SERO-4910 file (N, C-alpha, C, O; in steps of 0.05 Angstrom, whole numbers):
BEGIN
 pado doro    nc1    nc2    nc3   cac1   cac2   cac3    cc1    cc2    cc3    oc1    oc2    oc3
  Met    A   -398    104     89   -420     88     78   -426     65     97   -408     52    107
  Lys    A   -452     60    101   -460     39    119   -452     11    109   -454      6     85
  Lys    A   -441     -5    127   -433    -32    119   -457    -51    120   -475    -48    137
  Ile    A   -457    -70    102   -480    -88     99   -471   -117    103   -449   -125     93
  Val    A   -487   -132    117   -483   -161    118   -503   -174    100   -527   -170    102
  Glu    A   -493   -191     81   -511   -204     63   -500   -232     56   -477   -238     62
  Glu    A   -516   -247     43   -507   -273     33   -497   -271      4   -511   -261    -13
  Ala    A   -472   -279      0   -461   -279    -27   -460   -308    -37   -460   -327    -21
  Ile    A   -460   -311    -63   -458   -337    -76   -430   -342    -86   -419   -325   -100
  Ile    A   -419   -364    -79   -392   -371    -89   -394   -381   -118   -406   -402   -123
  Leu    A   -381   -367   -136   -380   -375   -164   -355   -391   -171   -355   -406   -190
  Lys    A   -335   -388   -154   -309   -402   -159   -294   -402   -133   -294   -382   -118
  Asn    A   -279   -423   -128   -261   -425   -105   -240   -446   -110   -244   -469   -104
  Glu    A   -218   -437   -122   -198   -456   -132   -170   -449   -120   -164   -426   -115
  Gln    A   -154   -470   -116   -127   -466   -107   -110   -458   -131   -111   -471   -152
  Ile    A    -94   -436   -129    -77   -427   -151    -47   -429   -145    -31   -425   -162
  Ala    A    -40   -434   -120    -13   -437   -111    -14   -451    -84    -36   -453    -72
  Pro    A      9   -461    -73      8   -474    -47     -5   -456    -26      5   -434    -19
  Asp    A    -28   -465    -15    -43   -451      6    -55   -424     -3    -64   -409     14
  Ile    A    -56   -419    -29    -68   -394    -39    -92   -402    -56    -91   -419    -73
  Phe    A   -115   -389    -49   -140   -395    -62   -152   -370    -76   -148   -348    -67
  Asp    A   -166   -375    -97   -178   -355   -114   -209   -358   -113   -219   -378   -124
  Met    A   -223   -340   -100   -252   -342    -96   -266   -319   -110   -257   -296   -109
  Val    A   -287   -325   -124   -304   -304   -137   -332   -306   -125   -344   -327   -124
  Leu    A   -342   -283   -116   -368   -281   -103   -387   -264   -120   -379   -243   -131
  Tyr    A   -412   -274   -122   -433   -257   -133   -446   -243   -109   -458   -255    -92
  Thr    A   -444   -216   -109   -453   -200    -86   -459   -172    -95   -445   -160   -111
  Asn    A   -480   -160    -83   -486   -132    -88   -464   -113    -78   -464    -90    -86
  Leu    A   -447   -123    -61   -425   -106    -50   -407    -96    -73   -393    -76    -70
  Ala    A   -407   -110    -95   -389   -102   -117   -397    -75   -128   -380    -61   -139
  Asn    A   -422    -67   -125   -431    -42   -137   -418    -18   -125   -414      2   -139
  Asn    A   -410    -19   -100   -398      4    -87   -369     -1    -77   -358     15    -63
  Ala    A   -358    -23    -85   -331    -30    -76   -310    -13    -89   -313     -4   -111
  Lys    A   -288     -8    -74   -266      9    -84   -240     -7    -81   -237    -24    -63
  Ala    A   -221     -1    -98   -195    -14    -98   -181     -9    -71   -179     14    -62
  Gly    A   -172    -30    -58   -158    -27    -32   -176    -32     -8   -166    -34     14
  Gln    A   -202    -35    -13   -220    -41     10   -219    -72     15   -206    -87      0
  Phe    A   -233    -80     36   -234   -108     43   -263   -115     51   -279    -97     58
  Ile    A   -269   -141     52   -294   -150     63   -288   -171     84   -266   -181     86
  Lys    A   -308   -177    100   -304   -198    121   -323   -222    115   -346   -218    109
  Leu    A   -311   -245    116   -326   -270    110   -331   -284    136   -314   -286    154
  Tyr    A   -355   -295    139   -363   -309    164   -361   -339    160   -374   -351    143
  Pro    A   -345   -352    177   -343   -381    177   -367   -392    193   -364   -400    216
  Asp    A   -391   -393    181   -416   -398    195   -418   -426    208   -433   -430    227
  Asn    A   -403   -445    198   -405   -471    210   -389   -474    235   -387   -495    247
  Asn    A   -376   -452    244   -363   -451    270   -370   -424    282   -357   -404    276
  Lys    A   -389   -424    300   -399   -399    312   -379   -386    330   -382   -363    338
  Asn    A   -358   -400    338   -338   -389    356   -317   -372    341   -300   -359    354
  Leu    A   -317   -373    315   -296   -359    300   -307   -331    291   -330   -329    282
  Leu    A   -289   -311    293   -296   -285    283   -295   -284    253   -281   -300    241
  Pro    A   -309   -265    240   -307   -262    211   -278   -255    204   -265   -240    218
  Arg    A   -270   -264    180   -242   -260    172   -241   -238    150   -256   -238    131
  Pro    A   -222   -218    154   -219   -197    134   -204   -208    110   -182   -219    113
  Ile    A   -215   -203     86   -202   -212     61   -202   -188     42   -223   -176     37
  Ser    A   -179   -181     32   -177   -157     14   -190   -164    -13   -190   -187    -22
  Ile    A   -200   -143    -26   -213   -146    -52   -192   -145    -73   -176   -126    -75
  Cys    A   -191   -166    -90   -171   -168   -111   -181   -156   -137   -166   -141   -150
  Glu    A   -206   -161   -144   -217   -150   -169   -247   -144   -165   -260   -158   -149
  Ile    A   -256   -124   -179   -284   -115   -177   -296   -115   -205   -284   -104   -224
  Asp    A   -319   -128   -208   -334   -127   -234   -362   -117   -228   -379   -133   -219
  Lys    A   -366    -91   -232   -392    -80   -225   -415    -89   -244   -437    -92   -235
  Glu    A   -408    -95   -269   -428   -104   -288   -439   -132   -280   -463   -137   -281
  Lys    A   -420   -150   -273   -428   -177   -265   -435   -179   -236   -444   -200   -226
  Glu    A   -430   -157   -221   -435   -157   -192   -418   -179   -178   -429   -194   -162
  Thr    A   -393   -179   -184   -375   -199   -171   -351   -186   -159   -341   -165   -167
  Leu    A   -341   -199   -138   -316   -192   -125   -298   -216   -126   -306   -239   -120
  Arg    A   -273   -211   -133   -253   -233   -133   -236   -229   -108   -226   -207   -102
  Leu    A   -232   -251    -93   -215   -251    -69   -193   -272    -73   -199   -295    -79
  Val    A   -169   -264    -68   -147   -283    -68   -136   -284    -39   -126   -264    -29
  Tyr    A   -138   -307    -26   -132   -309      2   -114   -332      8   -111   -351     -8
  Gln    A   -101   -331     32    -83   -352     40    -96   -370     61   -108   -360     80
  Lys    A    -95   -396     57   -104   -415     77    -84   -416     99    -62   -428     96
  Leu    A    -91   -404    122    -72   -401    144    -82   -411    170    -70   -428    183
  Gly    A   -105   -400    179   -117   -408    204   -142   -424    200   -149   -433    178
  Glu    A   -157   -428    222   -181   -445    221   -202   -433    203   -215   -448    188
  Gly    A   -206   -407    204   -226   -394    187   -221   -397    158   -239   -406    143
  Thr    A   -197   -390    149   -191   -393    120   -189   -422    111   -194   -428     88
  Cys    A   -183   -440    129   -183   -468    122   -212   -477    116   -217   -492     97
  Leu    A   -231   -466    131   -259   -472    126   -268   -461     99   -282   -474     83
  Phe    A   -259   -436     93   -266   -423     67   -256   -440     44   -269   -443     24
  Ser    A   -232   -451     47   -219   -466     25   -234   -491     17   -230   -501     -5
  Thr    A   -251   -501     35   -267   -525     29   -294   -519     16   -307   -538      8
  Met    A   -301   -494     14   -328   -487      4   -328   -490    -27   -308   -486    -40
  Lys    A   -352   -497    -37   -355   -504    -65   -371   -483    -80   -386   -467    -69
  Gln    A   -368   -484   -107   -385   -468   -124   -414   -472   -119   -424   -495   -117
  Gly    A   -429   -450   -117   -458   -451   -112   -465   -448    -83   -489   -443    -77
  Glu    A   -446   -452    -65   -452   -449    -36   -455   -419    -30   -445   -402    -45
  Lys    A   -469   -413     -8   -473   -386      1   -455   -380     25   -450   -398     41
  Ile    A   -446   -355     27   -429   -348     50   -437   -319     58   -442   -302     42
  Arg    A   -438   -315     84   -444   -288     94   -420   -270     93   -398   -278     99
  Val    A   -425   -246     84   -403   -226     80   -411   -200     92   -435   -192     93
  Leu    A   -392   -185    102   -395   -158    113   -378   -139     96   -354   -144     93
  Gly    A   -390   -117     86   -373    -99     71   -389    -74     63   -413    -71     71
  Asn    A   -377    -56     49   -348    -57     43   -333    -43     65   -343    -23     76
  Cys    A   -310    -52     72   -296    -43     96   -271    -27     89   -257    -32     69
  Gly    A   -266     -6    105   -241      9    102   -242     30     80   -261     32     65
  Asn    A   -220     45     78   -216     64     57   -195     54     38   -174     45     46
  Gly    A   -201     55     12   -182     44     -7   -161     64    -16   -157     85     -3
  Tyr    A   -148     57    -38   -126     74    -49   -138     98    -63   -160     97    -75
  Glu    A   -124    120    -61   -130    143    -78   -118    137   -105    -94    133   -108
  Ile    A   -134    136   -126   -125    128   -152   -118    153   -168   -135    171   -172
  Phe    A    -94    155   -177    -85    177   -194    -86    168   -223    -72    149   -231
  Glu    A   -102    182   -239   -108    172   -266    -91    186   -287    -94    181   -311
  Glu    A    -72    204   -279    -56    217   -299    -38    196   -313    -32    175   -303
  Glu    A    -30    203   -338    -12    186   -353     16    189   -342     34    201   -354
  Lys    A     20    177   -319     45    179   -305     56    150   -301     45    131   -312
  Thr    A     78    148   -286     89    122   -280     79    113   -253     85    126   -232
  His    A     64     92   -252     52     81   -227     67     56   -219     71     38   -236
  Ile    A     76     55   -195     91     32   -185     74     17   -164     64     30   -145
  Phe    A     72     -9   -166     57    -25   -148     76    -45   -134     89    -61   -148
  Val    A     77    -44   -108     96    -61    -93     80    -77    -73     67    -66    -55
  Gly    A     82   -104    -76     67   -121    -58     84   -144    -47    102   -153    -61
  Gly    A     78   -152    -23     92   -174    -10     72   -195     -1     54   -190     14
  Gly    A     75   -220    -12     59   -242     -3     29   -237     -7     21   -230    -29
  Ile    A     14   -242     14    -15   -239     11    -24   -209     10    -48   -203      9
  Gly    A     -4   -191     11    -10   -163      7    -12   -156    -23    -17   -133    -30
  Ile    A     -7   -175    -40     -7   -170    -69    -35   -167    -80    -40   -149    -97
  Pro    A    -55   -184    -73    -81   -183    -86    -95   -156    -88   -105   -150   -109
  Pro    A    -95   -139    -67   -110   -113    -70    -97    -94    -90   -109    -75    -98
  Leu    A    -72   -100    -98    -59    -83   -118    -69    -88   -146    -65    -71   -164
  Leu    A    -81   -111   -151    -89   -117   -178   -112    -99   -188   -110    -87   -210
  Glu    A   -133    -95   -172   -154    -77   -180   -144    -48   -181   -152    -33   -199
  Thr    A   -126    -41   -163   -114    -14   -163    -99    -10   -189   -101     12   -202
  Cys    A    -84    -30   -198    -69    -28   -223    -87    -25   -247    -82    -10   -265
  Lys    A   -110    -39   -246   -129    -38   -268   -140    -10   -272   -146     -2   -295
  Gln    A   -142      5   -250   -156     31   -251   -137     54   -258   -146     77   -260
  Thr    A   -111     49   -260    -92     70   -266    -85     71   -296    -89     51   -310
  Lys    A    -76     94   -305    -68     98   -333    -39    104   -334    -27    113   -314
  Gly    A    -27    100   -357      1    106   -360     19     82   -357      9     59   -360
  Lys    A     44     86   -351     63     64   -348     59     51   -321     55     64   -300
  Lys    A     59     24   -321     54      9   -296     78     -9   -291     85    -26   -308
  Val    A     90     -6   -268    112    -23   -259    104    -38   -234     96    -25   -215
  Val    A    106    -64   -234     97    -81   -212    120    -96   -201    135   -110   -215
  Val    A    124    -95   -174    145   -109   -161    132   -126   -139    120   -117   -120
  Leu    A    135   -153   -142    122   -172   -125    143   -188   -109    163   -197   -120
  Gly    A    137   -192    -83    155   -207    -66    142   -232    -55    119   -230    -46
  Phe    A    156   -254    -56    146   -280    -45    167   -294    -29    191   -289    -33
  Arg    A    159   -312    -12    178   -329      2    190   -349    -19    214   -352    -21
  Thr    A    171   -361    -33    179   -380    -55    155   -382    -73    132   -379    -65
  Gly    A    160   -388    -99    137   -389   -117    125   -362   -123    135   -342   -114
  Gln    A    103   -362   -138     90   -336   -144     61   -341   -151     53   -363   -158
  Phe    A     45   -320   -150     17   -320   -160     10   -292   -170     21   -272   -160
  Leu    A     -9   -290   -188    -20   -266   -200     -1   -251   -219     -9   -230   -229
  Lys    A     23   -262   -224     41   -248   -242     28   -244   -270     29   -222   -281
  Glu    A     16   -265   -280      4   -264   -307    -20   -244   -307    -24   -231   -328
  Asp    A    -34   -241   -285    -56   -222   -284    -46   -194   -287    -59   -178   -300
  Phe    A    -24   -187   -274    -13   -160   -277     -2   -156   -305     -5   -134   -316
  Glu    A     10   -176   -316     21   -174   -344     -1   -169   -364      3   -155   -384
  Lys    A    -25   -180   -360    -47   -176   -378    -56   -147   -378    -69   -138   -397
  Leu    A    -49   -132   -357    -56   -103   -355    -34    -86   -368    -35    -61   -366
  Gly    A    -15    -98   -381      7    -84   -394     29    -75   -375     44    -57   -382
  Ser    A     30    -87   -352     50    -80   -332     77    -93   -337     78   -116   -348
  Thr    A     99    -80   -330    125    -92   -328    127   -104   -300    125    -89   -281
  Val    A    132   -130   -299    131   -143   -273    159   -153   -265    172   -167   -280
  Tyr    A    167   -147   -240    191   -157   -228    184   -175   -205    164   -169   -190
  Ile    A    199   -196   -201    193   -214   -178    218   -219   -161    240   -223   -172
  Ala    A    214   -218   -135    235   -224   -116    225   -247    -98    202   -247    -90
  Thr    A    243   -267    -93    236   -288    -75    258   -291    -54    281   -287    -60
  Asp    A    250   -299    -30    270   -302     -9    290   -323    -16    314   -320     -9
  Asp    A    282   -345    -29    300   -367    -35    312   -366    -63    328   -383    -70
  Gly    A    305   -345    -78    316   -343   -105    305   -363   -125    316   -365   -147
  Ser    A    283   -376   -118    272   -397   -136    260   -384   -161    260   -397   -183
  Ile    A    251   -360   -159    240   -345   -182    251   -316   -180    249   -303   -159
  Gly    A    261   -306   -203    269   -278   -203    293   -272   -185    312   -288   -182
  Phe    A    292   -248   -173    314   -237   -157    314   -250   -129    293   -254   -117
  Lys    A    337   -258   -119    339   -269    -92    342   -246    -72    363   -233    -72
  Gly    A    322   -241    -56    322   -219    -37    294   -208    -34    275   -221    -41
  Asn    A    293   -184    -23    266   -172    -19    260   -151    -41    277   -144    -57
  Val    A    236   -141    -40    227   -123    -62    241    -97    -62    247    -86    -83
  Val    A    248    -86    -39    262    -60    -38    290    -63    -48    300    -45    -62
  Glu    A    303    -85    -42    330    -90    -54    328    -92    -84    346    -82    -98
  Leu    A    307   -105    -94    303   -107   -123    298    -80   -135    309    -74   -157
  Ile    A    282    -64   -122    275    -37   -133    301    -20   -135    305     -6   -154
  Lys    A    318    -22   -115    343     -7   -115    362    -17   -137    374     -2   -151
  Lys    A    363    -44   -140    380    -56   -160    372    -47   -188    389    -41   -205
  Glu    A    346    -46   -193    336    -39   -220    332     -9   -223    324      1   -244
  Asn    A    337      6   -201    333     35   -201    305     43   -211    302     60   -229
  Ile    A    286     30   -198    258     35   -206    248     61   -193    247     63   -169
  Thr    A    239     79   -210    228    104   -200    202    111   -215    198     99   -237
  Gly    A    187    129   -204    162    136   -218    149    159   -203    162    174   -188
  Asp    A    123    163   -208    109    185   -197     92    178   -172     89    194   -154
  Tyr    A     82    153   -172     65    144   -150     71    115   -143     77     99   -160
  Ile    A     71    109   -117     74     81   -108     49     73    -92     40     88    -74
  Tyr    A     38     50    -99     16     38    -84     27     12    -73     39     -4    -88
  Ser    A     25      7    -47     38    -16    -35     21    -30    -14      3    -17     -2
  Cys    A     27    -55    -10     14    -71     12     32    -94     18     42   -108      0
  Gly    A     35    -99     44     53   -121     52     60   -119     81     48   -103     96
  Pro    A     79   -135     90     87   -135    118    100   -108    126    111    -94    109
  Lys    A     98   -101    151    107    -75    161    137    -70    155    143    -47    146
  Pro    A    155    -89    159    183    -83    152    187    -75    123    204    -58    116
  Met    A    172    -88    105    174    -81     77    164    -53     72    177    -38     57
  Leu    A    142    -46     84    130    -19     80    148      2     91    151     24     80
  Gln    A    161     -3    114    179     16    126    203     21    108    211     44    103
  Ala    A    215      0     97    238      3     79    230     17     54    245     33     43
  Leu    A    206     11     43    197     24     19    191     53     24    197     70      7
  Thr    A    180     60     47    175     88     54    201    104     54    202    126     44
  Glu    A    222     92     66    248    106     66    259    111     38    269    132     32
  Tyr    A    256     90     21    266     93     -6    250    114    -21    261    131    -35
  Ala    A    223    113    -18    206    132    -32    211    161    -23    210    179    -39
  Lys    A    217    164      2    222    191     13    248    202      0    249    226     -7
  Glu    A    268    185     -2    293    194    -15    288    202    -44    300    221    -53
  Lys    A    271    188    -58    266    193    -86    244    214    -91    240    222   -113
  Gly    A    230    221    -69    208    241    -72    184    230    -86    171    244   -101
  Ile    A    178    204    -81    155    191    -94    132    190    -74    135    179    -53
  Tyr    A    108    200    -82     85    199    -65     76    170    -62     72    156    -82
  Thr    A     74    160    -37     69    132    -33     46    127    -14     44    140      7
  Gln    A     30    108    -21      8     99     -3     14     70      6     23     53    -10
  Val    A     10     65     32     15     39     43    -11     28     54    -26     42     68
  Ser    A    -15      2     49    -38    -12     61    -28    -30     83    -12    -48     79
  Met    A    -37    -25    108    -27    -38    131    -41    -65    135    -65    -68    130
  Glu    A    -25    -85    146    -36   -112    150    -38   -118    180    -27   -139    189
  Glu    A    -51   -102    195    -55   -107    223    -76   -129    228    -95   -131    212
  Arg    A    -74   -144    249    -94   -164    256   -120   -149    265   -119   -129    279
  Met    A   -143   -160    256   -168   -147    261   -187   -166    275   -185   -191    271
  Ala    A   -205   -155    291   -226   -172    303   -253   -164    292   -265   -179    276
  Cys    A   -263   -140    299   -290   -132    290   -291   -123    261   -310   -129    247
  Gly    A   -270   -108    252   -269    -98    225   -286    -73    220   -287    -63    198
  Ile    A   -298    -62    241   -314    -38    238   -306    -15    257   -320      5    258
  Gly    A   -284    -18    271   -274      3    288   -283      3    316   -278     22    331
  Ala    A   -298    -18    324   -309    -18    352   -290    -29    373   -290    -19    395
  Cys    A   -274    -49    365   -258    -63    385   -231    -50    390   -217    -56    410
  Val    A   -222    -32    373   -196    -17    375   -173    -37    377   -154    -33    392
  Gly    A   -175    -59    362   -154    -79    364   -133    -77    342   -114    -93    341
  Cys    A   -136    -58    323   -118    -57    300   -107    -29    296   -103    -20    274
  Val    A   -101    -16    318    -91     12    316    -62     14    308    -46     -4    314
  Val    A    -55     35    294    -28     42    287    -23     71    294    -41     87    295
  Lys    A      3     78    298     10    105    303     12    121    277     25    112    258
  Ile    A     -1    144    277     -1    161    253      7    189    261     -2    199    282
  Leu    A     24    202    245     32    230    250     11    248    238      6    248    214
  Glu    A     -2    264    255    -23    282    246    -19    310    258    -19    313    282
  Asn    A    -14    329    241     -8    357    250     14    358    270     13    374    289
  Gly    A     35    342    265     58    343    283     56    326    308     75    324    323
  Asn    A     33    314    312     28    297    336     23    268    328     12    263    307
  Cys    A     31    250    346     25    221    342     -3    215    352     -9    220    376
  Val    A    -19    204    336    -46    195    344    -49    166    335    -35    156    318
  Tyr    A    -69    153    347    -75    126    340    -99    125    321   -119    137    326
  Lys    A    -95    110    299   -116    107    279   -123     77    276   -106     60    280
  Lys    A   -148     72    270   -157     44    267   -153     36    238   -163     48    219
  Val    A   -138     14    234   -132      5    207   -158     -3    193   -161      3    169
  Cys    A   -177    -16    207   -201    -25    194   -220     -3    185   -234     -6    166
  Lys    A   -219     19    199   -238     41    194   -225     65    180   -235     75    160
  Asp    A   -202     74    191   -188     97    180   -170     89    157   -163    106    140
  Gly    A   -162     64    157   -145     53    135   -161     34    119   -185     38    115
  Pro    A   -149     12    109   -122      4    115   -101     20    100    -77     16    105
  Val    A   -109     38     82    -90     53     66    -84     80     79   -102     95     87
  Phe    A    -57     86     81    -48    112     92    -26    123     75    -13    109     60
  Asn    A    -23    150     77      1    163     65     25    152     80     26    152    105
  Ser    A     45    142     66     68    129     78     83    147     98     94    138    118
  Leu    A     83    173     92     98    192    109     84    197    136     96    209    154
  Glu    A     59    189    138     44    193    163     46    170    182     40    172    206
  Val    A     56    147    173     57    123    190     82    124    207    104    128    197
  Val    A     78    119    233    101    117    252    106     88    256     91     74    269
  Tyr    A    129     78    245    134     50    245    147     40    271    145     16    278
  Lys    A    159     58    286    173     50    311    157     59    335    166     54    358
***
């Protein structure tokens, strides 16, 4: 589908955790958005900055809104964090291929690390059956209550043990012997690799959303490629265009 650049209206932009912001946009892009996709926001008051990719956290087609939960990290996201309700912002979307949603009354497991957590919320909303959510943070947490409102059982792991289990999400999954029919995941590459190995042992079909750095976001610059196993051969795929979601068994991590 052709990507569109348009002006969106900021309905909300609030801090919900240290350096974590919750933005809601009124935009026509909501009509065709899919769980696991992302959009790019333009920091227009600095023409030297590239648009920033932000994953879609929630979609409301009736209200034509997209919810974005992002981390204030670099110059671009710092600019976004200062924007106020009612301001307009240029957006490009919808980008990438989202998750394949399995709607059977099965056990769906959602595993997220850090800023890889937001795209799992809309994915969780669209599934039926038992929902188990495992979230990993360095310290503190965000979006836990949002997942619980969907009827999910939520587990939390933190690096410092300040909340929940002290350790990483895969260690927590093994400790709790969490198994199911499908895994949807997003987070840093080491987490995804460890989760892929666990899922392979358990025979759980797993989708991973890759967090590669992007420039153009439309597949032109070839700056976000990853190795993918295709028909027995290693090929390079663009995360922004062919992903960001892939079958975990197809990703070559080394």
